[in-house]
N, C-alpha and C positions, 0 to 999 in steps of 0.2 A: 846120501840116500834120501834126503827129504827137501823140504819146503818147496816150494816155490809159489803157487800162485794164491792170491787172495780173491775170493769171490765176492759177490754182491753183499754189501754190508746189511746187517740186520737194522742198523740205524737208518740206513738210506731207505729201507723199506718202510720202517715204522714211524720215523719222526723227521727225516730230512724233508719236510714239506713246506718250510718257509725259506724263501731265498736268503742267502747269507750275504753280508756285506758290512760296510762300516760307515759311520757318517759323524755328524758334528758335536762340538763341545762348546759351551759358552761360560763366561765368567759371571754373568749377572742373572742366572736363572733362579727362580723361586724354589722354595723348599720342595723337594720331590716327594710325591705321595705314591700309593701303590700302583702298579702297572695296570694298564688297560689290556684288553684281550689281544692276544696275538694273531687270532685267525684273520681278522680283517686286513691285516698287512701282507697277506700272502701274495707274491708276485709284485709287490711295489717297492720292495728293498733289495738291493743287490743284484749282482749279475746272475744270469740263468746258471744252475748247476747241472752238470751232465756227467755221464761216466767218462773218466779219463784214463788213458792207458799208462799206468805207472810201471808196468813190467815187473822186473825183479829188482828195482832199485831199492837200496838199502843205505842207511848211514852207519858208518862204523866209527865208534868213539874210542880213542885210545887213552891209556893211562899217562903218557908222557906229558908233562904240563905244557899248556898253551902259553902264549905271552901273557894273557890276561890272568891266568893262575899264577904265574911268577910274580907279577906286578902286585897281586893281592897280598903277597907275602912280604915284598920288599918296599912297596909303595912308591919307589921312584927308581928308574934305571935310564941309562944313557941310550942314545939312539943306536950306538954300536951293539950294546947289550941285547936290546930288543931285536935287532936284525939277527944276532947269533941264536936267540931263542927261537925265532921264526925258523931258521935253518935246522935247528935241533929237532923241532916238531916235524917238519918235513922229512928229515932223515929218518925218524922213527917210522913215519909212514911207509917210506921206501923199504925199510927193513921188513916190515910186515908183508909188503907186496913180494919182496924177495923171497920169504919164507914160502908163500903161497906158490910161487913160480917154481920152487924146488920140489913142490908136490905135483907139479904138472898143470897148475891153475894160473891163467893169465888174467889179471884184472886191470881194466883201464878206467881209472877214477875220472868222473866228470868234474867233480870239484874236491879241492883240497883246502882244508881249513887248518890254520895255524895260530890266528890271533885269538878269537873268541873261544875256540876249542881245538883240540888236537884230533883230527880225524879226516875222513873222506867220505864221499857217496860214490856208488858205482852199481852196476847191475851185476848181482852175485847169484850164482846158482846154488843149489843145495848143499854140494860138497863144500864150496868156499865158505858159506855161512857156518857150517859145522866146524871146520877147521879154525875159522876165526874166533869162535866161542871157546875153544880150547886154549887159546893163546893167553898168557898171562899179560901181554901188553894191551889187550883189548878189554875195555870196560863193558862194552855191550854193542849189539847189532839191532838197529831199529828200523822199522818200515818207513819209507818215504810216504808222505800223504799229500793230498791235493789241497790247495788253498785258493780261495775265490775273493775277488774284490767286491765291495758294496756299492753303489750310488744312490722370456728367454731371449729371449731377445732383449736388446738394450732397452727398448721402449717398455717391456713389461717389468724389468727391474728398476726402472726409474719411478714407478708408481708408488703411492703411499703404502700399499700393501706390503712392499718390500724395503720400506724405509728404515731408518736407524733404530726406531723403537718397535718394529714389527716382530721381533723375535725370529726373524729369518736370515739374520746376519751373524757371522761368527764375531762375538762381541767380547773378547778378553782383551783388557787394556791395562797398561801402566803409563800414566801420563809422563811424557819426556822420553820413552823408550819405544823403539820400533824394531828391535831386533838386530840392529846394524852391527856387523862384524861377527855374527853368529851363522855357521853353516848348519843346516838341517838336512840330513839324508831322507830322501823319500823313497821307501822300498815299496814299489807298486809297479803298475803298468807304465808305459812311456808318457812322457809329458810333451804337450805341444809347446815348445819354447818360443815359437814365433807369435803366440797369442799376445795382443796388446796388453792385456792384463797382467801378463808375466814377463813381458819384455825386460831384459836386463836383470832378471831375477834368478835365472836358472843356469847353473854351470854345465859344461860338458859332462855328460854322465857315463855310466856304465851299464851295458847291456848283458845280463847274465842268462838271458833266454837264447839270444842269437850269438852270444859270446863275442861281442865287438864293443866299441866305445860310442855307439850311437843310441842313446836312451830316448829318442823321440817316440811320440805315439804312432803306432803301426796300424795299417789297415789290415782287414781280414783278407788273407791271400785269395780266398774265394769269392769275396765281395769287397771290392776297393771302396765301396761307399760307407762301409761300417768301420769307424775308427775307434780303437780303445780309448775310453774316456776317463777312467778312474783316476790315473795319476794327474791328469790335467785338473780335474775337479778338486783334488786334495791339494794340489799346489796353489791353487787359487785361493782356498781357504787359508792357507798358511802365509802366503807372501803376496797375493794379488794387490795391485795398486791402480788408482785412476780408473776405476770402473764406473759404470752408468749410476747416476744418482748418488755419486760419492762412495760407491761400494769399494771396500778394501779387505784385504786379509788381516789376520791377527798380527803379523810380524812383517809389515812391507818393507822394512829395511834389512831383513834377513836374506839369505841366499839358500836356494834349494840345490842339493846334489841329487839328481835323479839317478836311482839304481833300479833298473828295470828287471824285477824278479817275476813278474807276471805279464802275460800277454796272449796273443793269438797263438794256440798250440793245438796239435791235433787231438781230437776227441776220439773216443772209443768207436763212434759209428762213422768215422771217416770225415766228419765235418771239422770245422775249426771252433775253438772255444777259448774265451778268456779265462786263464787260470794260471796259478803258479804252483810250485812244489816246495815241500819243506826243506829239501836240500838247496833249492835256489834261494829260499828265505835265509838259511844259515850263511850261504855264500855271500848274500847281500849284507849281512851283519858284519862278516869278516872283512869286507871292502870298506864299510862305514867306518871302521876305526883305523883303516889304513888307506885312505882314498887314492894315494899315489902308488900303492902296491909294492912299496920298497921293503916291506917287512918291519918298519918302524911305526909304532901306533902313536907317536907324539902329534900327529896331524889328525887324529881322530875327531869326528864331528862332535859337538856337544848334544846334539838330539838326533834320534832316529825315529821317524814315524812309519809304522808298518801299516799299509793300507789293505793288506789281505788277511784272511783268517781261515784256519783250519777248523772245519765244523766240529764242535764238541770235544775237541782234543785238548782238555784242561789238565794235561799232565804237567808235573812240576819237576821231574828228573830225566826227561829225555833230552835229545840233543838240541832241540829248539830252546828249552829253558836253560840248558848249560850255555848256549851261545848268547842268550839274553843276558845272563848273569856275567859272562865274559865281557860283553860290551859295557855293562855297568861298572865293572871293575877297571875298565880303561876310561871311565868318565864319561860314557855316552849314555844318556838317558833314552831308553826305548819306551815308546808310547804305542800301544796296540789297541785295536778295537775289541770290546768284549765279545762281539758277534751278534748277529741279527736272526737268532732262533727262538726268541721268545722266552717266556718263563718256563721253569722246569724245577725240579728239585722235590722237597725242600733242601736236600744237601747236594749231591751231585747233580748238576743241572746242565745247562747248555752253553757254558763258557767255552769259547774257541782257543785254539793255540794260535800264537804264543802267549796269548793274554793270561793264561794260567800260570805262567812262569812267575816267581816271586820277584824276579828283578824287573818285570814290566810293569808299567802303569796301564792297567786295563781299564778302558773307559766305556761306561754304558751311556745310553741316550736317554734324554728327556724331550719333552714338547714345550717349546718356549714361545710359540706363536700366540700373539696377543688376540687375534681376531680371525674368523673364518667365514667365507662367503656362503650365503644360502639363497636358493631360489624355490618359489612355489612350483610344484610339478603336478600337473593334472592329467590323468589318463581318462579318456572319453571312449564309451562304447555306445554309438548311436546317440541318444539324448541323455544317456545315463552316465554319471560320473562314478567311476569304480575306484578312483584313487585320488586323494587331493591332500598334499602334505608338503611342507617346507623341508627340503632336503639339502645337506651340504654338497657343494660343488667339490669334485674330486681334483680338477686341474685348475689352471690359472685363467681360463677364458670365463669372463662374468658377463652374461647378457646385459646390455644397457637397457633394453626394453623386452616386453613379452614377445615370445616366438610361439605361433600356433602352426603345427606341423603335422604332415601326414606321417604314418607309421611305414617304415620299410625294414626289410630284414636281409642279412647277408646270405650267400650260398653256403654249402658245407662240402668244400672240395677235399678236405682232409680231416676227417673226424669231426669235431664239433663245429657248428656254424660260426664264423667269424674268428676262428683260430688262425687263420692265414690271411695275409693281406690281399691275396687274389680273390677272397671270398666276397669282397665288396664290388667286384666287377664281373660283368658277363663275359662269355666266352670270346667275345669280340674285342674286350678291353674297354667297353664302356661301363662307366659307374652305374650301379643299381641302387645307390643310397643317396645320390647328390640332392640336396635341398630338403631332405627329410630328416625325421628322427629315427635313427637306426635302433633297433631293439635287439640286443645281443646278450647271450648268457656270459657271466663272469668266467674267464678262462684262467690258465696259468699264468699269463702275462697281461693283466688289464691295461697297463701303460701301452704295450704294443697294439693292443686291439683298439683303444681310443684313438691312437695316432694313426693307424691304418684307415678307421672309419673317416677320421677328420681329413685325412689326405685324399680320400675318395670323394670329398665333397659334402659329407653329411653335416647338417645344420645343428644337430644335437646328437649326443651318444647317450643312449639309456641302457646301462648295463643292468642285468638282473641276476640276483643270487644272494650270497652272503653280503652283510653290510661292510662297506669300505670306509676308511677313515676320511674325513674332511681334508682337503688338500694333499691327499696321499699320492697323487700322480706327480711325478717329477715335471717340472716346467720344461718345455721344449720348444724350439724355434718353429717348428711346423705344426703346433697345436693351433686349432682354428674353431673348435666347437666346444661348448659347455658339455661337461660329463657328470652324470649322477647314476646312482644305483637305486633300483626299486625291488620290491620283494618279488620272489618267483611267482607266487601264486597270481598276483594281479597281472604280470606280464603274460603268463601262459593263458589267462582269461582273455586278455586283449588279443593275443595272437590267434586264438580259437575262434573269437568273434569275427576277426579279419578273414580267416579262411572260410567262414560261413557266409561271407559276403556282407557283413554289417560294416557300416561306415565307422571307422575309429580314428582317433586322432590323439595328440600329445601337445600340451601347452607348458612351456617353460618360461616362469616369469623373470622380471628383472632382478638382479642379484642385490642383497644387502649384506652388510657385515654384521656378524653377531660375535659376542665375546666368546672366546675360546674356553669351553668348560673343562677341557683337559689340560689346561695350561699348568705347567709345573709336575705333571704326572710322568712317571717313566714310561717311555714308548712301549707299546705293546710288542714290538719286535726286539727289545734289547735283551740280550742274553743275560741269564741269572746264574749265580754260582751255586755251590762252592767249587773251587779247584779240587783236583783229584787227591790232594793230601789233607783235605778239610780246611784249608785256609780260605779267608774271605776273598771273593772276587765276584764283580769288578772291584776295582779300587776306588773309583769316583765315577760320577755321572755328569753329563752336560747336554745341552740342547743338540738334537740331531734329526730334525724334521724340517724339510723344505729350506735347507740352507742354499743361499744364493752363491753362485760361483761361476768360473769360466768352464766353457765346453770346447773340446778341440775342433778345428776347422773354421770355416767361415760361411756365412749366409749366402743365399744366391746374389744379394746385392753387394757382397764383399765385405759387409760389417762383421765385427767379431761376434761369436756366439756365446751366449750365457745361459745358465740353466740353473736347476736346484737338485739337491741330493738328499736322500733320506738314509739313515743308518748309523751305526756306531762308528764308522771309519772317519766320517766328517767330524764326529765329537772327538775322536783321537786326534785328528788334524788340528782342531782348534787348541787342544791342550798341549800339542806339540809346538805350535805357534807361541802359545803362552810360555812354555818352557824356555824357548829362545828369549822372550822378554825378560824373563827372570835371570837367565844366564847373562844377559847383557848388564842387567842392573846389579847383580851380585856375582861378578866373575870369579870370585875366589872360592865359590862353592864347588865341591867335588860332585861327582855324578850321584852317588847315593843320597847326599844332603839334598840335592836338587829334587830327586825323586820324592823324598820324604816331605819337603815343604809343600810340593804341589798336592799330595795326597792328604797329609795329616791336618791340614787346615780347612778341609772341606766343611760346608754347612751341613749338618746332620739331617734335619728334616724329619718326615715321617715315614719314608719308604724303608722297607726292610734292608738290612745290610747285605743280604744276598743279591739285592737288585742294584744298589747304589754304592756299596762299601762304605767308605768313610763319608759319603754324602755328595752333595752337589759342589762342583769345583768353584773355588773362590780365589782368583789370582791376587786380588788386593791383600787378602789375609796371608796368603803364601809369601808375598813380597816382604811383609814385615815380620814373618815368623823367625822366632829365635831358637827353636829346638828342632832337631831331627832325630830320627830313629830308624833303625833297621832290624828286622823287616818292616815293611809298611803295614802289613796285615799278618794275622796269626790264625792258626787252627790248632785247637787241643785235642783232635781226633775224635774217637768215639768212646763214650762212657762205657766201663766195664764192669760195674757193679759197686756194691758199697765200699769196697776197699780200693776202688780205682783211684788213681791220681795221676796228674800229667804236670810236667814242668817245661816251660819255654823260656827262651832268653832273648832279650832285645838289647841293642846297643843304643844308648842314649847319648847324643852329641850336642854340645853347646854350639849353635851355628852363628852365634852374635859375637860382638866385639867386647861384651861385658860379662863379668863374673855372674852366674846364675845360682840361685837356690831353687831346687826343684823338689817337687813332691809327686810321687807316681802312686796311682790307685787304679784298681780294676772295678769296673761297673758293668753291670749286666742289664738288658732290657727284657721285658716279659717275665716268664716263669722262672725266677732266679733264686728263690729263697732257699733251695737245696744247695746251691754253690758256695763253697767257702774257698777264698782267695788268700794267698799269702805272697806279699811283694817284698823282695829283698835285693838291695835296700829300698825303702819306701820314701826315704829323703836323702838328697845328696846335693853337693856342691860342686859345680864344675866351672873351671876357668874357660875363658874364650878358646874355641877350638878343641877343647878336651872332650873325652868320651869315657863312658863307663858301662859295664855290662849289668843288667838287672834281670833277676830271675823272677818269673811269675809261676807260681804253683797254684793248682786248683784241685779241689776234691768235692765229691758230691756223694753223699751216703744214700741218696734215694734219687729215683727217676722223677723229675718234676712234672712229667706228663706231656712235655713238648718234644716234638721230633727234634728240634734243633733250638739252642739258645745262642744269642748273640749278644755282643756288648763292645766294649772298648777299653784299652788301656789308656788312661788319661795322665798326661805329663804336663804339669802346671809349673809356671814360673811367676813370681811376684811381678805385676806390672806388664804381664804379657799374655797373649792368647794361649789356650790350652791345646796341646797337640794331642790327637787321638789316634791311636792304633786299633782298628777293628779286629775282633776275634770272634770265633765260632766254635761251638762244641755240640757234636751230634749225640743224641740219645736213642737212636734207633739202629739196631743191627739188622741188615737185611740178609735173609737166608737163601737168596736166589742162587741156584747151582750155576757156576761159571762155565761148567762143561755140560750144558743141557743136552746135547747130542754128539755122539762120537760113532762114526761108522766107517767101515772099510769095505769098499766095493767088491774085493776078492779075498777069500780067506786062505786060498791055496794057490800058489802061482811059482813060476820059475823066474829067477833073477832076469830083469830086463831094464836097461837104461832108456829104452825107447817106448816101452809100453808098461810103465810102473802101475801098481795098485794104488788106489786113491783113497787117502785117509782124509775124511771131511770132519772138521770140528767146528761146532757152534760154540764160540768163545764169548764170555761176558754175557750180559743179560739186561733186560729192561724191566723195572718195577714200577707200578703205579701205587703211589702212597701220597694222596693229596696232590700230586703232581708227578710228572715222568721222572723216575730215578734211573739214571745211567749206572750201570755196574760195570766198570772196565777191568780189564785184566793187566796187573802189572808185570806179571811173567808167566808165560806158558812153556812148560818143558814137555818134550815128547822123548821118553827113554825106552831104550831096547833091552829086553830081558829074554833069556832062554826060558823054554817052557818049564825047566826045573827051578828056575827063580834066580839064576846067575846073572848079575849086571853085565852087559855088554857095553853100553856107553849112551851117551846123549845124542840123539839124532837131530833134534831142533830145539831151539830156545828162541822164543820170540818175547819182545817186551812192548809194554805200552799199546795194548790192543783195545780198540773199541768194540763194543758188540757187534758180532758179525760171523760170517762163515768163512773158515780158512781151510785151505786144502794143501795136502802134503803128498807128494809122489813117493811111494814106497817101492824102491828099486831092486831090494833083495841084497843091498850092499850095507855094511856096517858103518860106524861113525868114521872109520878111517878109509872108507871107500872099497875095502876089502870084501869080496863077494862072501856072502854067508853060506855056511854049510847047509845041507838039506837038514830039515827037522822043524820042531815047533818053536815058536817065539811069541812074545808078548810085547805089545806096545802099552807103556803105562804112561798116562798123562797127568800132569799136576798144573793147576791154575791158581795163582795167588791174587787176591784182591789188592787194591792200593790202600785200603783202610779196612780194619785197624792193622797197625804195622806188625802186630804179633799174631795175625791171622793165620789158620792152618789152611793149606790149599784144598780146593776141591779135586777129587781125583776120579780118573776113569781108566779103563783098560780095555783092549781088544786083542784077541789071539789071531795068529796066522801061521801057516805052515809053508816052508820053502821046499819045493819039490826037487 
């Protein structure tokens, strides 16, 4: 009797304004400080987002143990045992499908999961979801979400500006190690394996978008000139070798296993869009731990780099998080981008999925560039100078001498002038901007605008509008003109004078290199935490702006293409490459220990934990680390008053070859006098490879006046660096109604499967409290009662919902699909928050009558 469609998300309307993506991490970044503004990065990071047709796709998680869950209990199994467990998990799925078939419901799974979790994905109608939720074998049914990638020539990358000390190269190194013998699964778009930078580094892959064994980068079916780029870019950061100017990836000796979980797929408007889905992501993890697909996970890769991100979906108990933990239990370290949606919070912020998972290394981005080019820009109206300022250059083209240019403007063929490439040509196909300085307002995609103007022959591109970051445009082969941005007021004044017949002009001076004042800062686009269970996310941060790497395809002269990317996915790729180096250096480390060493020895710096987690990534410190701990970050939840207390447990492991005497303490930053910690035990001795549980309890008799307090559990050993486990504790309870609006479009109707009444629920909420606070819904129940108050059954149960509008078809049938008798009924709704754990649900109800 219910569910089906999810309409436009409140998040999409309110805050999905910055393109999502993921980009670079480095080992030698300086201490990160507080983030710069996110607004200026709009349109400069990640692939364009659009509405995608997810239909009625759901992910069903079963209670039967997966291979990973069984391994977590026995720690070792034979190949035969693992294959048997795979068969048992699949058999459990078949039993569920058989039960549905007995009720007249035929389900055709698109993906079956057996290794990292037991479950399947399929298009499910309302009746199927209702029956599944009533089965004891089913843990839960979850919505499928969309996930998006982030993102010049050889001569450009050979210049000093892209040299080894420029901060534009992925620079995590361990002398003597190059990742040889380590396989890294790359879950992203297809990879151009023929690119010289990647030649011999890429294995035959797995395509989970088109369901075949060809994971090469694909062209847009509607535009063969447009090739998916992101997988090739990340592969270059991880394993690239013999590039221009000595450019190379982090682990040039490692091997990439490309798993295509994203690519050109139909968009809601009939066009093609590059994206992936959460069910494709989980399928990718399921294959990363069993590349040959024989049901035995002994061939699991050591590292899996996820190049896509589900915007704002920082859930810690959904199928994506379960799959990430399953991969880690099978000794595959999963590295994921934190997301490119900028700062939010102070608690629930903008971290993407699957980065919110406890088992994932979520990577934020910093700015490591040492210098930035600037040019003097002068706008002239007649004999008057109306603007004269040195401005940062947004792209890679730097004028060698002064340019004195006439002012030209594009047409407006569709919406805003300059928003389409045809705007720079007349109706006969001749350029209207060639040789001039084109003045155009900043649109949704400044990079595309600049490239279109440059391709039409513009000598300079003068954008006007919000300030954009220096070097924010990604380097591209066909970029040929310098690009700057000026304030709107002076641009409008100049254009008005030109329309009035006044002689106007633009001068762009020769470029000079200035020191980068934002070096070491968290990138404005980098997503901030916490995760939805209150734990600290991201885990670490690393450079993610202007990173040099490969681009798919070839230049007109046949030479290889190179470019740069911005975003947290490049940062994740760098950490993924570094994980391969560490795995080569210390092959005895299991997955959880490898994860902990990469996170726990980061350099703290001055940035808040909600932006950088443990701090800036330091591979050298990780390489010599002797202590590991699980989980790598903690959340104590939300303070509940003077008698409130919380206890969390971490497992401390000796990852060295010597006996260690350890001390464990809890420290807080900022307003922390009100907090009282008890660590049991606070001193312990561990032999090599041994582990012990440590409990950390916290009390606070009063509110310290801060919205959130962060700190770290410090685990120290004599003669060794201290391992840090960041933690967070919230002191603000938000009273936002998670059921702000519940409406039924008809309150009296006859039962109908083809023309149901429509129940619309605005679930979740957005709160502004120093930053944008996302209030997700952990669980939404729609229950049916008679008018007299007798419980009939649960019509719908949805989990892990982001703020948005959700619609349910009310057909006039009960939970078992039996037609309801005429009379009065009530729909009673309950929505639970993700925190605090003991919170009572928000409730709403609506009445209707069956005729």
